[in-house]
C-alpha angles and dihedrals in degrees: 000000000000092000090057091057099042097076098049091040090058097039100043109008096166097046117109112265100173125021120194129206117295109296094024125106123261125220125226124219088252091055093043091051091050090046092051089052090052092048090048092050092046092051092048089051088056091053100263112144133196109284095028116124118240127191126205124206116202110195101193145350092277096046114126108195092186091066094064107130096220092049097045111025 
């Protein structure tokens, strides 16, 4: 996943990568790249290694998995 973000993050770091519904914040490629690094580091801290499978459960339309305290201290 990280490799998919690296190119656009370098080429157009301030372009919108993810746009939420009207009234919600959007995320730039720079922010998304930084977020993916934090998620990676959090998962590694929990013992997840490259090649391991990880599942995400989103509980509702306003769920932000990247704000999980154990994942991102």
